[in-house]
C-alpha positions in Angstrom: -14.5 -22.2 55.7 -11.3 -20.3 56.7 -9.2 -22.6 54.6 -11.4 -22.0 51.6 -10.9 -18.2 52.1 -7.2 -18.7 52.4 -7.1 -20.7 49.1 -9.2 -18.0 47.3 -7.0 -15.3 48.6 -3.9 -17.2 47.5 -5.3 -17.5 44.0 -5.8 -13.8 43.6 -2.2 -12.7 43.3 -1.4 -15.8 41.2 -4.2 -14.8 38.7 -2.9 -11.2 38.8 0.6 -12.4 38.1 -0.7 -14.4 35.1 -2.4 -11.4 33.7 0.7 -9.3 34.3 2.9 -11.8 32.7 0.5 -12.0 29.7 0.5 -8.2 29.4 4.3 -8.1 29.7 4.6 -10.8 27.0 2.3 -8.7 24.7 4.4 -5.6 25.4 7.6 -7.6 24.6 6.1 -8.8 21.4 5.1 -5.2 20.5 8.5 -3.7 21.4 10.9 -6.4 20.4 12.7 -6.0 17.1 10.9 -7.7 14.3 12.5 -10.8 12.8 10.4 -10.4 9.7 12.0 -9.5 6.4 12.2 -5.7 5.7 9.7 -6.0 2.9 7.2 -7.9 5.1 7.6 -5.2 7.8 7.1 -2.4 5.3 3.9 -4.1 4.0 2.5 -4.3 7.5 3.4 -0.7 8.2 1.7 0.3 4.9 -1.4 -1.7 5.7 -1.6 -0.1 9.1 -1.3 3.3 7.6 -4.0 2.5 5.0 -6.4 1.4 7.7 -5.9 4.7 9.5 -3.2 4.0 12.1 -5.4 5.1 15.0 -2.5 6.0 17.3 -4.6 8.7 19.0 -8.2 8.4 20.1 -9.1 12.1 19.7 -11.4 12.2 16.7 -10.2 15.6 15.6 -6.7 14.5 14.7 -7.5 11.2 12.9 -7.5 12.6 9.4 -4.3 14.7 9.5 -2.6 11.8 11.3 -3.6 9.3 8.7 -2.2 11.5 5.9 1.0 11.9 7.9 1.4 8.2 8.4 0.8 7.5 4.7 3.4 9.9 3.5 5.9 8.6 6.1 5.4 5.1 4.7 6.1 6.4 1.2 9.2 8.2 2.5 10.5 5.1 4.2 9.9 3.1 1.0 11.9 5.6 -1.1 14.8 5.7 1.4 15.0 1.9 1.7 15.0 1.5 -2.1 17.8 4.0 -2.6 19.9 2.5 0.3 19.5 -1.0 -1.2 19.9 -0.2 -4.9 22.1 2.9 -4.7 20.3 4.4 -7.7 17.1 6.2 -8.6 16.4 4.0 -11.5 13.5 1.8 -10.7 12.4 3.9 -7.8 9.2 5.0 -9.3 8.2 1.5 -10.3 8.8 0.2 -6.8 6.6 2.8 -5.1 4.1 3.6 -7.9 1.1 1.6 -6.4 1.5 3.3 -3.1 1.9 6.7 -4.7 -1.1 6.3 -6.9 -3.3 5.3 -4.0 -2.1 8.1 -1.7 -2.3 10.8 -4.3 -5.7 9.8 -5.7 -6.9 9.5 -2.1 -5.8 13.1 -1.7 -9.0 14.2 -3.5 -10.5 14.1 -0.1 -8.3 17.0 0.9 -10.5 19.3 -1.2 -13.5 18.0 0.8 -11.6 18.5 4.1 -11.0 22.1 3.1 -14.6 22.7 2.3 -15.9 21.4 5.6 -13.1 22.9 7.7 -11.1 19.9 8.8 -8.0 21.3 7.2 -7.6 25.1 7.5 -6.3 25.7 3.9 -7.6 27.6 0.8 -9.9 25.4 -1.3 -8.6 26.9 -4.5 -4.9 26.4 -3.6 -5.5 22.9 -2.4 -7.6 22.0 -5.4 -5.0 23.2 -7.9 -2.2 21.4 -6.1 -4.2 18.1 -5.8 -5.4 18.0 -9.3 -2.0 18.9 -10.8 -0.4 16.0 -8.8 -3.1 13.5 -9.9 -2.4 14.7 -13.5 1.3 14.1 -13.0 0.8 10.6 -11.5 -1.8 9.2 -13.9 -1.5 11.0 -17.2 2.2 11.5 -17.2 4.3 9.0 -15.2 1.8 6.2 -15.2 0.9 6.5 -18.9 4.4 7.3 -20.3 6.6 4.5 -18.9 9.9 5.6 -20.7 10.1 8.7 -18.5 9.7 6.9 -15.2 13.5 6.7 -14.6 14.1 10.4 -15.3 15.8 12.3 -12.5 13.1 14.9 -12.7 10.6 12.3 -11.4 12.8 12.0 -8.2 12.7 15.7 -7.8 9.0 16.0 -7.6 8.6 12.8 -5.5 11.0 14.1 -2.9 9.5 17.6 -2.9 5.9 16.2 -2.5 6.9 13.8 0.2 8.8 16.2 2.4 6.1 18.9 1.9 3.3 16.6 2.9 5.1 15.2 5.9 5.8 18.7 7.1 2.3 20.0 6.4 0.4 17.1 8.1 2.8 17.2 11.1 1.8 20.9 11.4 -1.9 20.1 11.2 -1.7 17.1 13.6 0.2 19.0 16.3 -1.9 22.1 15.8 -5.1 20.1 16.5 -3.5 18.7 19.6 -2.8 22.2 20.8 0.8 21.2 21.2 2.7 22.6 18.3 6.5 22.5 18.6 8.1 25.6 17.1 10.3 23.6 14.8 7.3 22.1 13.1 5.8 25.5 12.6 9.1 26.9 11.4 9.5 23.9 9.0 6.0 24.3 7.6 6.5 27.9 6.7 10.2 27.7 5.5 10.7 24.4 3.8 8.2 25.3 1.0 10.5 28.2 -0.1 12.8 25.5 -1.6 10.5 22.6 -1.9 7.8 24.3 -4.0 10.2 25.5 -6.8 11.9 22.1 -6.7 8.6 20.2 -7.1 7.4 22.5 -9.9 10.8 22.2 -11.7 10.5 18.4 -11.4 7.0 18.4 -12.8 7.8 20.7 -15.7 11.0 18.8 -16.6 9.1 15.5 -16.5 6.3 16.8 -18.8 9.0 18.2 -21.1 10.7 14.8 -21.2 7.4 13.2 -22.2 6.8 15.5 -25.2 8.8 13.5 -27.8 7.1 10.3 -26.9 3.6 11.9 -26.9 4.3 13.5 -30.3 5.6 10.3 -31.8 2.8 8.0 -30.6 -0.1 10.5 -30.7 -1.3 9.1 -27.4 -4.6 10.4 -26.0 -5.1 12.4 -29.2 -8.2 12.4 -31.4 -7.7 13.1 -35.1 -10.1 14.3 -37.7 -12.1 13.1 -39.5 -14.3 11.3 -37.0 -18.1 10.9 -36.4 -18.1 13.5 -33.6 -16.1 16.0 -35.7 -13.9 16.7 -32.7 -10.1 16.9 -32.5 -7.8 16.9 -29.5 -4.0 16.9 -29.5 -2.5 15.7 -26.2 0.9 17.1 -27.3 -0.4 20.7 -27.5 -2.4 20.1 -24.4 0.8 19.4 -22.5 2.4 22.5 -23.9 -0.6 24.5 -22.6 -0.4 22.8 -19.2 3.3 23.8 -18.9 2.4 27.3 -19.8 -0.4 27.3 -17.1 2.3 27.0 -14.4 3.3 30.6 -15.2 0.1 32.2 -13.7 -0.8 29.5 -11.3 2.5 28.8 -9.5 3.1 32.4 -8.3 -0.4 32.5 -6.8 0.3 29.4 -4.7 3.8 30.5 -3.8 2.9 34.1 -2.8 -0.1 32.8 -0.9 2.4 30.7 1.2 4.7 33.7 1.6 1.9 35.8 2.9 0.9 33.0 5.3 4.5 32.8 6.4 4.7 36.5 7.3 1.4 36.2 9.1 2.2 33.1 11.2 5.9 33.6 11.9 6.1 37.3 12.1 2.6 38.2 13.2 1.8 40.5 10.3 -1.9 41.3 9.7 -2.6 40.4 6.1 -5.9 41.1 4.3 -6.4 38.6 1.5 -9.2 38.4 -1.1 -11.4 35.4 -0.9 -10.2 32.6 -3.1 
């Protein structure tokens, strides 16, 4: 009987050691540098981000964290492309699928604002999201000759840095552990990034005008059985003009928020 007990006791540490070695091997696999090709590694990282990247278990921070991971993936893809190719030509084509998915998925941001997950104005978010979806699908996707314009890089970089900063701010805020640099970046980077992004969008639309006018794309001419006409060329001109009243609203809204958050000013705003 005693010998059986001794044998059982002897097996306990051995089994524990096996489990420890197994856990250690798993940790080594996780932490060891990947031998996969860079493209395979990026695809896995992208897939992880698309599935949600549940790095934290707190339900409150899942949505901002997911958005943050997705834009980080896009930023990594852009940097890797430029480092490998040394040019912006072909950049949009290489990341267009990822960009289309992420930016279309951003429609949920409007819902998040409505239900209070993200503490931002519904009107400001709605204008921003819809304008970006317009740029992605009805401009750069539909008019391929402009995809290599430098202005496309302008708004891509501005969007990416803005979203990484914004969702870093939301994630750390919900964790009740907000580093001052993140708060400072959130309410200072936009001063440059917003005008750069708008300039990139307007220059890209402007570059698209000759192609749209020549091809008549998306336009409806009379006569037709519905007796309706639509000219996409003039629609783009009106869209460019709409930036004049809309952009200052977004920009000055952020300036007011900046004074409120960084300098403690009490600001009374009308409901959006």
